[in-house]
TIDO-369940 format. One record per residue (C-alpha): residue in three letters; residue number from 1; x, y, z. Coordinates in steps of 0.02 Angstrom, whole numbers, plus 32768, in hexadecimal, padded with zeros to 4 digits. Layout:
BEGIN
<r->Ala&k->NUM&east->X&north->Y&up->Z>
...
END
This chain:
BEGIN
<r->Unk&k->1&east->8217&north->7A27&up->81B0>
<r->Unk&k->2&east->8218&north->79F4&up->80F8>
<r->Unk&k->3&east->8168&north->79C2&up->80C5>
<r->Unk&k->4&east->8146&north->7931&up->8052>
<r->Unk&k->5&east->80BE&north->793F&up->7FCE>
<r->Unk&k->6&east->8038&north->78F1&up->803D>
<r->Unk&k->7&east->8056&north->7964&up->80D0>
<r->Unk&k->8&east->8055&north->79F9&up->805B>
<r->Unk&k->9&east->7FAC&north->79C1&up->8017>
<r->Unk&k->10&east->7F68&north->79AE&up->80C7>
<r->Unk&k->11&east->7FA5&north->7A59&up->80FC>
<r->Unk&k->12&east->7F5C&north->7AA4&up->805E>
<r->Unk&k->13&east->7EB3&north->7A54&up->807F>
<r->Unk&k->14&east->7EAE&north->7A90&up->8134>
<r->Unk&k->15&east->7EE0&north->7B43&up->8108>
<r->Unk&k->16&east->7E64&north->7B55&up->807A>
<r->Unk&k->17&east->7DD4&north->7B0A&up->80DC>
<r->Unk&k->18&east->7DF8&north->7B75&up->8174>
<r->Unk&k->19&east->7E01&north->7C12&up->8108>
<r->Unk&k->20&east->7D51&north->7BF1&up->80CB>
<r->Unk&k->21&east->7CFE&north->7BB5&up->816C>
<r->Unk&k->22&east->7D64&north->7BF5&up->81FF>
<r->Unk&k->23&east->7D44&north->7B4D&up->8253>
<r->Unk&k->24&east->7DC8&north->7ACB&up->8286>
<r->Unk&k->25&east->7DE4&north->7A48&up->81FF>
<r->Unk&k->26&east->7DDD&north->798F&up->8228>
<r->Unk&k->27&east->7E2E&north->78F8&up->81D7>
<r->Unk&k->28&east->7D87&north->78C1&up->818D>
<r->Unk&k->29&east->7D7C&north->795D&up->8121>
<r->Unk&k->30&east->7E32&north->794D&up->80EC>
<r->Unk&k->31&east->7E15&north->7897&up->80BA>
<r->Unk&k->32&east->7D83&north->78CC&up->804D>
<r->Unk&k->33&east->7DE9&north->7959&up->8000>
<r->Unk&k->34&east->7E6E&north->78D8&up->7FD3>
<r->Unk&k->35&east->7DEC&north->7861&up->7F88>
<r->Unk&k->36&east->7E0B&north->77E2&up->8014>
<r->Unk&k->37&east->7EAE&north->77A9&up->7FC5>
<r->Unk&k->38&east->7EFC&north->77B5&up->8074>
<r->Unk&k->39&east->7EB1&north->776B&up->8111>
<r->Unk&k->40&east->7E6E&north->77DB&up->819B>
<r->Unk&k->41&east->7EED&north->7790&up->8213>
<r->Unk&k->42&east->7F7D&north->77C2&up->81A1>
<r->Unk&k->43&east->7F34&north->7870&up->818E>
<r->Unk&k->44&east->7F25&north->7883&up->824B>
<r->Unk&k->45&east->7FDB&north->7850&up->825F>
<r->Unk&k->46&east->8010&north->78CE&up->81DA>
<r->Unk&k->47&east->7FA7&north->7957&up->822A>
<r->Unk&k->48&east->7FFC&north->7931&up->82D0>
<r->Unk&k->49&east->80A5&north->7940&up->827A>
<r->Unk&k->50&east->8072&north->79E7&up->822D>
<r->Unk&k->51&east->803D&north->7A20&up->82DA>
<r->Unk&k->52&east->80E6&north->79EE&up->8322>
<r->Unk&k->53&east->8139&north->7A51&up->8296>
<r->Unk&k->54&east->80D8&north->7AEC&up->82CA>
<r->Unk&k->55&east->806E&north->7AF4&up->822C>
<r->Unk&k->56&east->7FC8&north->7ABD&up->8278>
<r->Unk&k->57&east->7F7D&north->7ACD&up->8325>
<r->Unk&k->58&east->7EEA&north->7A7F&up->8380>
<r->Unk&k->59&east->7E82&north->7B04&up->83D9>
<r->Unk&k->60&east->7E24&north->7A85&up->8444>
<r->Unk&k->61&east->7E40&north->79D0&up->8473>
<r->Unk&k->62&east->7DF0&north->7959&up->83F6>
<r->Unk&k->63&east->7DC9&north->79E9&up->837F>
<r->Unk&k->64&east->7E0F&north->79FC&up->82D0>
<r->Unk&k->65&east->7EA8&north->7A61&up->82A5>
<r->Unk&k->66&east->7EC0&north->7B15&up->826C>
<r->Unk&k->67&east->7F56&north->7B61&up->8214>
<r->Unk&k->68&east->7FD7&north->7BC2&up->8277>
<r->Unk&k->69&east->8022&north->7C61&up->8230>
<r->Unk&k->70&east->80B8&north->7BFA&up->81FB>
<r->Unk&k->71&east->8041&north->7B80&up->81A6>
<r->Unk&k->72&east->7FF6&north->7C0F&up->8141>
<r->Unk&k->73&east->80A3&north->7C49&up->810F>
<r->Unk&k->74&east->80D3&north->7B9D&up->80CD>
<r->Unk&k->75&east->802C&north->7B92&up->8072>
<r->Unk&k->76&east->8041&north->7C3E&up->801F>
<r->Unk&k->77&east->80F7&north->7C1F&up->7FEE>
<r->Unk&k->78&east->80EB&north->7B6B&up->7FB4>
<r->Unk&k->79&east->8039&north->7B30&up->7F92>
<r->Unk&k->80&east->7FC5&north->7BBE&up->7F6B>
<r->Unk&k->81&east->7F79&north->7BBE&up->7EBD>
<r->Unk&k->82&east->7F4F&north->7C72&up->7E92>
<r->Unk&k->83&east->7EA1&north->7C89&up->7E48>
<r->Unk&k->84&east->7EAF&north->7CFC&up->7DB1>
<r->Unk&k->85&east->7E30&north->7D87&up->7D9E>
<r->Unk&k->86&east->7DA3&north->7D5F&up->7D27>
<r->Unk&k->87&east->7D83&north->7DD1&up->7C93>
<r->Unk&k->88&east->7CE1&north->7E0A&up->7CE4>
<r->Unk&k->89&east->7D3A&north->7E39&up->7D86>
<r->Unk&k->90&east->7DBF&north->7E99&up->7D26>
<r->Unk&k->91&east->7D35&north->7EF4&up->7CC8>
<r->Unk&k->92&east->7CE0&north->7F1B&up->7D6E>
<r->Unk&k->93&east->7D80&north->7F67&up->7DB5>
<r->Unk&k->94&east->7DA2&north->7FC6&up->7D14>
<r->Unk&k->95&east->7CF2&north->800E&up->7D1C>
<r->Unk&k->96&east->7D14&north->804F&up->7DCC>
<r->Unk&k->97&east->7DAF&north->80A9&up->7D8D>
<r->Unk&k->98&east->7D56&north->80ED&up->7CF4>
<r->Unk&k->99&east->7CF0&north->8161&up->7D64>
<r->Unk&k->100&east->7D8C&north->8199&up->7DBE>
<r->Unk&k->101&east->7DB1&north->824B&up->7DF0>
<r->Unk&k->102&east->7E41&north->8292&up->7D8A>
<r->Unk&k->103&east->7E96&north->82D6&up->7E26>
<r->Unk&k->104&east->7F23&north->825C&up->7E56>
<r->Unk&k->105&east->7EFF&north->8267&up->7F11>
<r->Unk&k->106&east->7E47&north->8242&up->7EF6>
<r->Unk&k->107&east->7E75&north->81B3&up->7E82>
<r->Unk&k->108&east->7EE0&north->8168&up->7F0C>
<r->Unk&k->109&east->7E53&north->817A&up->7F8A>
<r->Unk&k->110&east->7DCF&north->8136&up->7F12>
<r->Unk&k->111&east->7E3C&north->809E&up->7EEE>
<r->Unk&k->112&east->7E44&north->8073&up->7FA7>
<r->Unk&k->113&east->7D87&north->8087&up->7FB6>
<r->Unk&k->114&east->7D66&north->8018&up->7F1E>
<r->Unk&k->115&east->7DDD&north->7F90&up->7F5D>
<r->Unk&k->116&east->7D88&north->7F91&up->8008>
<r->Unk&k->117&east->7CDE&north->7F7F&up->7FB5>
<r->Unk&k->118&east->7D15&north->7EEB&up->7F4B>
<r->Unk&k->119&east->7D78&north->7E8C&up->7FD0>
<r->Unk&k->120&east->7D13&north->7EB3&up->806D>
<r->Unk&k->121&east->7DB6&north->7ED9&up->80C9>
<r->Unk&k->122&east->7E12&north->7F73&up->8105>
<r->Unk&k->123&east->7E7C&north->7FC3&up->807E>
<r->Unk&k->124&east->7F00&north->8049&up->806E>
<r->Unk&k->125&east->7F55&north->80A8&up->7FE2>
<r->Unk&k->126&east->7FEE&north->8113&up->7FEF>
<r->Unk&k->127&east->8075&north->816E&up->7F91>
<r->Unk&k->128&east->8124&north->813A&up->7FC4>
<r->Unk&k->129&east->81B0&north->81B0&up->7F96>
<r->Unk&k->130&east->825A&north->815F&up->7F71>
<r->Unk&k->131&east->82F6&north->81BC&up->7FAA>
<r->Unk&k->132&east->832C&north->81CD&up->7EF4>
<r->Unk&k->133&east->829C&north->8243&up->7EC8>
<r->Unk&k->134&east->82D7&north->82EE&up->7E8E>
<r->Unk&k->135&east->828A&north->8394&up->7E5E>
<r->Unk&k->136&east->826B&north->8385&up->7DA4>
<r->Unk&k->137&east->8222&north->8431&up->7D82>
<r->Unk&k->138&east->81E2&north->84CC&up->7DDC>
<r->Unk&k->139&east->8166&north->8542&up->7D8D>
<r->Unk&k->140&east->8124&north->85E9&up->7DCC>
<r->Unk&k->141&east->8083&north->861E&up->7D76>
<r->Unk&k->142&east->8037&north->86CC&up->7D87>
<r->Unk&k->143&east->7F86&north->86C5&up->7DCD>
<r->Unk&k->144&east->7F6A&north->877D&up->7DF7>
<r->Unk&k->145&east->7FC4&north->8821&up->7E16>
<r->Unk&k->146&east->8011&north->87DC&up->7EB6>
<r->Unk&k->147&east->7FE4&north->8724&up->7EAD>
<r->Unk&k->148&east->8042&north->8692&up->7E60>
<r->Unk&k->149&east->802C&north->85D7&up->7E55>
<r->Unk&k->150&east->80C8&north->8574&up->7E83>
<r->Unk&k->151&east->80D1&north->84CA&up->7E2D>
<r->Unk&k->152&east->814F&north->8444&up->7E59>
<r->Unk&k->153&east->8165&north->83A7&up->7DEF>
<r->Unk&k->154&east->81C8&north->8317&up->7E3A>
<r->Unk&k->155&east->822A&north->8296&up->7DD7>
<r->Unk&k->156&east->81AE&north->8211&up->7E15>
<r->Unk&k->157&east->8123&north->8269&up->7DB4>
<r->Unk&k->158&east->80D0&north->82B7&up->7E4C>
<r->Unk&k->159&east->8091&north->8367&up->7E2D>
<r->Unk&k->160&east->8069&north->83E3&up->7EB9>
<r->Unk&k->161&east->8034&north->8498&up->7EB0>
<r->Unk&k->162&east->800A&north->8523&up->7F29>
<r->Unk&k->163&east->7FC1&north->85D1&up->7F19>
<r->Unk&k->164&east->8034&north->8654&up->7F64>
<r->Unk&k->165&east->801A&north->870D&up->7F87>
<r->Unk&k->166&east->80B4&north->8779&up->7F74>
<r->Unk&k->167&east->80E7&north->882A&up->7FA6>
<r->Unk&k->168&east->811A&north->8862&up->7EF8>
<r->Unk&k->169&east->80C7&north->8882&up->7E52>
<r->Unk&k->170&east->80D3&north->87E5&up->7DE8>
<r->Unk&k->171&east->8128&north->880D&up->7D43>
<r->Unk&k->172&east->816F&north->879D&up->7CB9>
<r->Unk&k->173&east->821E&north->87D9&up->7CE6>
<r->Unk&k->174&east->820D&north->87A3&up->7D9C>
<r->Unk&k->175&east->81C3&north->86FB&up->7D69>
<r->Unk&k->176&east->8254&north->86DC&up->7CF1>
<r->Unk&k->177&east->82D2&north->8712&up->7D75>
<r->Unk&k->178&east->828F&north->8698&up->7DF6>
<r->Unk&k->179&east->8280&north->8608&up->7D7A>
<r->Unk&k->180&east->8337&north->861B&up->7D47>
<r->Unk&k->181&east->8367&north->861C&up->7DFF>
<r->Unk&k->182&east->82FE&north->8580&up->7E23>
<r->Unk&k->183&east->8349&north->8522&up->7D8F>
<r->Unk&k->184&east->83FB&north->853A&up->7DD0>
<r->Unk&k->185&east->83DB&north->8524&up->7E8B>
<r->Unk&k->186&east->8347&north->84AD&up->7E9C>
<r->Unk&k->187&east->8323&north->8445&up->7E01>
<r->Unk&k->188&east->837D&north->839F&up->7E07>
<r->Unk&k->189&east->8391&north->83A4&up->7EC4>
<r->Unk&k->190&east->8356&north->8311&up->7F2C>
<r->Unk&k->191&east->82B0&north->8330&up->7F82>
<r->Unk&k->192&east->8302&north->82FB&up->8025>
<r->Unk&k->193&east->8386&north->8384&up->8012>
<r->Unk&k->194&east->830A&north->8412&up->8002>
<r->Unk&k->195&east->82F7&north->8439&up->80BA>
<r->Unk&k->196&east->82C2&north->84DD&up->8109>
<r->Unk&k->197&east->8378&north->8503&up->8132>
<r->Unk&k->198&east->83AD&north->84E3&up->807E>
<r->Unk&k->199&east->8326&north->8557&up->803B>
<r->Unk&k->200&east->8358&north->85DC&up->80B9>
<r->Unk&k->201&east->840D&north->85CF&up->8081>
<r->Unk&k->202&east->83DA&north->85D7&up->7FCA>
<r->Unk&k->203&east->8368&north->866D&up->7FE4>
<r->Unk&k->204&east->83F9&north->86D1&up->802C>
<r->Unk&k->205&east->844D&north->86C5&up->7F82>
<r->Unk&k->206&east->83C0&north->8732&up->7F3D>
<r->Unk&k->207&east->8405&north->87C6&up->7F9F>
<r->Unk&k->208&east->8387&north->8853&up->7FA8>
<r->Unk&k->209&east->8302&north->87E5&up->7F58>
<r->Unk&k->210&east->830D&north->8766&up->7FE5>
<r->Unk&k->211&east->8283&north->87B2&up->804F>
<r->Unk&k->212&east->820F&north->87CB&up->7FBA>
<r->Unk&k->213&east->821A&north->8714&up->7F86>
<r->Unk&k->214&east->8208&north->86CE&up->8036>
<r->Unk&k->215&east->814E&north->869F&up->801B>
<r->Unk&k->216&east->8180&north->8642&up->7F7D>
<r->Unk&k->217&east->8208&north->85DF&up->7FD7>
<r->Unk&k->218&east->818D&north->85B9&up->8063>
<r->Unk&k->219&east->8110&north->8577&up->7FE5>
<r->Unk&k->220&east->8198&north->850D&up->7F92>
<r->Unk&k->221&east->81C7&north->84C1&up->8038>
<r->Unk&k->222&east->8110&north->8494&up->8059>
<r->Unk&k->223&east->8107&north->843E&up->7FAF>
<r->Unk&k->224&east->81A7&north->83DB&up->7FCE>
<r->Unk&k->225&east->8165&north->83A7&up->8077>
<r->Unk&k->226&east->80C1&north->836C&up->8029>
<r->Unk&k->227&east->8120&north->8303&up->7FAA>
<r->Unk&k->228&east->8190&north->82B9&up->8030>
<r->Unk&k->229&east->80FE&north->828C&up->80A0>
<r->Unk&k->230&east->8097&north->8245&up->8011>
<r->Unk&k->231&east->7FE0&north->8217&up->801F>
<r->Unk&k->232&east->7F8F&north->818E&up->8088>
<r->Unk&k->233&east->7EDA&north->8156&up->8083>
<r->Unk&k->234&east->7E7F&north->80CC&up->80DE>
<r->Unk&k->235&east->7DD3&north->8086&up->80B8>
<r->Unk&k->236&east->7D65&north->7FFA&up->80F7>
<r->Unk&k->237&east->7DB1&north->7FEA&up->81A5>
<r->Unk&k->238&east->7D04&north->7FC6&up->81EC>
<r->Unk&k->239&east->7D01&north->7F28&up->8180>
<r->Unk&k->240&east->7D7B&north->7ED8&up->81F9>
<r->Unk&k->241&east->7CF8&north->7EDA&up->8284>
<r->Unk&k->242&east->7C9C&north->7E4D&up->822A>
<r->Unk&k->243&east->7D29&north->7DD2&up->8251>
<r->Unk&k->244&east->7D17&north->7D88&up->8301>
<r->Unk&k->245&east->7DD1&north->7D65&up->8312>
<r->Unk&k->246&east->7DF6&north->7E1F&up->8300>
<r->Unk&k->247&east->7D70&north->7E60&up->8376>
<r->Unk&k->248&east->7DDC&north->7E5A&up->8413>
<r->Unk&k->249&east->7E63&north->7EC8&up->83C9>
<r->Unk&k->250&east->7DF0&north->7F31&up->835C>
<r->Unk&k->251&east->7E10&north->7FD6&up->83B4>
<r->Unk&k->252&east->7ECE&north->7FC9&up->83A8>
<r->Unk&k->253&east->7EC5&north->7F82&up->82F8>
<r->Unk&k->254&east->7E57&north->800B&up->82B0>
<r->Unk&k->255&east->7EBF&north->8091&up->8303>
<r->Unk&k->256&east->7F60&north->8048&up->82BF>
<r->Unk&k->257&east->7F20&north->8043&up->820C>
<r->Unk&k->258&east->7EFE&north->80FE&up->8213>
<r->Unk&k->259&east->7FB2&north->8126&up->8244>
<r->Unk&k->260&east->800B&north->8146&up->81A0>
<r->Unk&k->261&east->80BF&north->8140&up->81DC>
<r->Unk&k->262&east->80AB&north->809A&up->8237>
<r->Unk&k->263&east->805C&north->804C&up->819C>
<r->Unk&k->264&east->80E9&north->8092&up->8130>
<r->Unk&k->265&east->8167&north->8043&up->81A8>
<r->Unk&k->266&east->8116&north->7F9A&up->8188>
<r->Unk&k->267&east->8120&north->7FB3&up->80CC>
<r->Unk&k->268&east->81D9&north->7FDE&up->80D9>
<r->Unk&k->269&east->8200&north->7F2B&up->8112>
<r->Unk&k->270&east->820F&north->7EFC&up->805B>
<r->Unk&k->271&east->8218&north->7F55&up->7FB4>
<r->Unk&k->272&east->81D4&north->7EC0&up->7F51>
<r->Unk&k->273&east->8142&north->7EE5&up->7EDB>
<r->Unk&k->274&east->80CC&north->7E79&up->7F42>
<r->Unk&k->275&east->80D2&north->7E54&up->7FFC>
<r->Unk&k->276&east->806F&north->7DD8&up->8064>
<r->Unk&k->277&east->8089&north->7DF7&up->811D>
<r->Unk&k->278&east->8036&north->7D7A&up->8190>
<r->Unk&k->279&east->800D&north->7D9F&up->8245>
<r->Unk&k->280&east->80A6&north->7DC5&up->82AE>
<r->Unk&k->281&east->8114&north->7DD9&up->8214>
<r->Unk&k->282&east->80E0&north->7E90&up->8214>
<r->Unk&k->283&east->8137&north->7EA6&up->82BE>
<r->Unk&k->284&east->80A2&north->7F14&up->82F1>
<r->Unk&k->285&east->803E&north->7ED0&up->8385>
<r->Unk&k->286&east->7F96&north->7F19&up->834A>
<r->Unk&k->287&east->7FAA&north->7EB2&up->82A9>
<r->Unk&k->288&east->7FDB&north->7E10&up->8302>
<r->Unk&k->289&east->7F3A&north->7DBA&up->82CA>
<r->Unk&k->290&east->7F30&north->7E0D&up->8220>
<r->Unk&k->291&east->7F82&north->7DFB&up->8177>
<r->Unk&k->292&east->7FB7&north->7E87&up->8103>
<r->Unk&k->293&east->7FC0&north->7E78&up->8046>
<r->Unk&k->294&east->801F&north->7F03&up->7FED>
<r->Unk&k->295&east->803A&north->7F24&up->7F34>
<r->Unk&k->296&east->80A6&north->7FB2&up->7EF8>
<r->Unk&k->297&east->8085&north->801C&up->7E5F>
<r->Unk&k->298&east->80F4&north->8084&up->7DED>
<r->Unk&k->299&east->80DA&north->812C&up->7D9B>
<r->Unk&k->300&east->8137&north->8114&up->7CF8>
<r->Unk&k->301&east->81D6&north->80B7&up->7D2A>
<r->Unk&k->302&east->81DA&north->80FC&up->7DDB>
<r->Unk&k->303&east->819B&north->80A5&up->7E78>
<r->Unk&k->304&east->8115&north->8119&up->7EB8>
<r->Unk&k->305&east->80A5&north->80C6&up->7F38>
<r->Unk&k->306&east->8041&north->8032&up->7F71>
<r->Unk&k->307&east->7F91&north->7FF2&up->7F8B>
<r->Unk&k->308&east->7F5F&north->7F62&up->7FFB>
<r->Unk&k->309&east->7EE3&north->7F09&up->806A>
<r->Unk&k->310&east->7EDF&north->7EDB&up->8122>
<r->Unk&k->311&east->7E77&north->7E4C&up->8162>
<r->Unk&k->312&east->7E77&north->7DB2&up->81D1>
<r->Unk&k->313&east->7F04&north->7D34&up->81BF>
<r->Unk&k->314&east->7E86&north->7CBB&up->8174>
<r->Unk&k->315&east->7E67&north->7D2D&up->80DE>
<r->Unk&k->316&east->7E5B&north->7CDE&up->8032>
<r->Unk&k->317&east->7F0A&north->7D06&up->7FF4>
<r->Unk&k->318&east->7EF6&north->7CAB&up->7F4E>
<r->Unk&k->319&east->7E61&north->7D17&up->7F1E>
<r->Unk&k->320&east->7E97&north->7DBC&up->7F6C>
<r->Unk&k->321&east->7F48&north->7DC8&up->7F27>
<r->Unk&k->322&east->7F13&north->7DD9&up->7E70>
<r->Unk&k->323&east->7E96&north->7E61&up->7EA3>
<r->Unk&k->324&east->7F1A&north->7EC7&up->7EFE>
<r->Unk&k->325&east->7F98&north->7EB2&up->7E71>
<r->Unk&k->326&east->7F19&north->7EE5&up->7DEC>
<r->Unk&k->327&east->7EE7&north->7F7F&up->7E4F>
<r->Unk&k->328&east->7F9F&north->7FAF&up->7E60>
<r->Unk&k->329&east->7FC1&north->7F9A&up->7DA5>
<r->Unk&k->330&east->7F25&north->7FFB&up->7D75>
<r->Unk&k->331&east->7F4A&north->8085&up->7DF2>
<r->Unk&k->332&east->7FFC&north->8098&up->7DB2>
<r->Unk&k->333&east->7FC0&north->809C&up->7CFD>
<r->Unk&k->334&east->7F3C&north->8122&up->7D1E>
<r->Unk&k->335&east->7FB0&north->818D&up->7D87>
<r->Unk&k->336&east->8036&north->8182&up->7D00>
<r->Unk&k->337&east->7FB7&north->81BC&up->7C7F>
<r->Unk&k->338&east->7F7D&north->8249&up->7CF1>
<r->Unk&k->339&east->802B&north->828C&up->7D12>
<r->Unk&k->340&east->805C&north->827F&up->7C5B>
<r->Unk&k->341&east->7FC6&north->82E9&up->7C2F>
END
């Protein structure tokens, strides 16, 4: 149904009022919102037409109307006026990041906690590894007579390291030998290609040294696996219990949010920088009465992860979207600085 300007204004008024009150919206309120330039009878007729179009519904006879999930979608796509962050709110968010932990994983977790505190919703932050990510560099650093630190740097900017005990005396010659080998066999390879079977096949090429370097290859595989799996943090899930419409499905909803892979599956529906997924659009039954806002961030020029919020369908999209986007931009900027250092 193509909406004329008046019906759009009515839908907008109903959505925004319901977001703030959670109560059905009647024609009297809509008439006041439109400065009484349209009669209540005309508004009632238009509200009935919007109901027939599937954009509004009437929970009880003779009550006002509430938006349907489709109504929210039309509102977000066509009518919503995003509320920019004030300078004071930006300063508040920047101050939260200024006391950040330098460790990238802690930074990711702290960002989710800060966003949950500001929005009063459940939040998540994650690294998302594109299939194009390759091994940029491998370092092996002596840490003792028979101890080394294996460092793997991915093309996405992610850095992982692991302490490894070996069965040989660590000498500069052995370090140089392994680094030359790693440069020709591993650097530049896709992270996806470095499987346990590939490393086993590569290690055989070391001949008599194969057994000695087995702990090193094992550590490398663990690092590749960590990069592939990424990080996933959730905060503020208990905030959702304050919304009556989510109380019935709270157990399933809170459990779902904790399951990293299922949340990543939802994010994979689109690669756009910002996603607004309303109710059943997520195709996940525990989220049927929730909305998910996702903003992706880059490390340098590479897509690296996402941060987002989960809340009731009647969340304030116009206010929340700028918050999520600003968190994503700031997170990407700080992570880029950290990895460059």
